[in-house]
N, C-alpha and C positions, 0 to 999 in steps of 0.2 A: 147587376152593375148599375143600379140606380132605381129611380121610380118606375113602377109599372103597375098596372091594374090587372089582377088575375081573378077570373071568376071562380066560384066554388068548384065547378066541374073541371076547369083547367088545373086548379091546385090539386084536385084528387088524381088527375092523370099524372102530374109531376111526382106525387108521392108513390103512385103505382110503379112508375118507371124506376124510381129510386129503389124500391123493394125488389124489382126484377133484376137490377144490376147488382144489388147487395142483399140477397135473400136472408142472410143471417145477421143483418145489422142490429146493433143494440145501441140505445141511447142511454148513456150513463150520466145521471144528473147529480150535481154536487151542491148547488144552491138554487133557490127559487124564491119568488115573492109574488103573491097575489094581493094587490092593494087597490081597491076601488075599480077604476077603469084601466088599470095598468097591470101588467104581469111580465115576468122575465124568468128565464132559467139559464144556468151555466152548465154545459154538458161536454162530454166527449163521445163522439160516434166511434164505434168499433165494428169492423166487418172483415170478412175474408175476401180478398181480391180473387175474382173468378178465374182470371187468366193465369196468375202466378201461384195461387194458393196461399199467399202470404197474408198475415193479419195486418190490417191498416187501421190507423186512428186519425181523428181530426177533432180538435178542440173548437168550441164555439160558444156563442151567447146569442140567445134569441129573446126579443122583447115584443110585446103586444100592446095594442091600444084597442079598447072596446068602446063602442058607441051605440047607444040604444040597445044594449044587450047582444050586439053582433060584433064580430071581428072587423075593425075598421082599417087597421094596418099592422104589419109585422116587419121587424127588421132582424136580419141575421148577420152576425159577424163571425166569419170562419177563419181559423188559423190554417197554415199549410197542412197537407196530408203528412202524417207522421207526428203531428203535435198531439199533446194530451196534457190535461191539467195535472199538477203534482199531488193533488189530494190522494191520500191513501184509502179513504173510505167514501163511498158514494152514499147518497140518501137511499133509505129503504123505500120511500115513497115520495113522489113530488106532486101528487094530485090533491094534497091537503096541506093544512098548516103544520102538520106533524112532520118533523124532519127525519126522525128515526135514526139519528146518528149514534 
């Protein structure tokens, strides 16, 4: 809900809790860019709700700023649960400049 400072350890705990609550979560990436000290990707999260067994989705965009070779800040914009990007095809890989579309 705004600015906060998170240690590497705290961020790891947050990700671990996310995985516990959504063990089958998939991050489906549609676009990305790595350019100098900036990076971003546009994605849809997809998981099965543990309580209801229903598949859920949530569209988002995350950006990063790197300083001295380390993550300096990240920003996440999330749409409501149930949202998804309209793209029919996701990228085969988002960890390189090859989009694989």
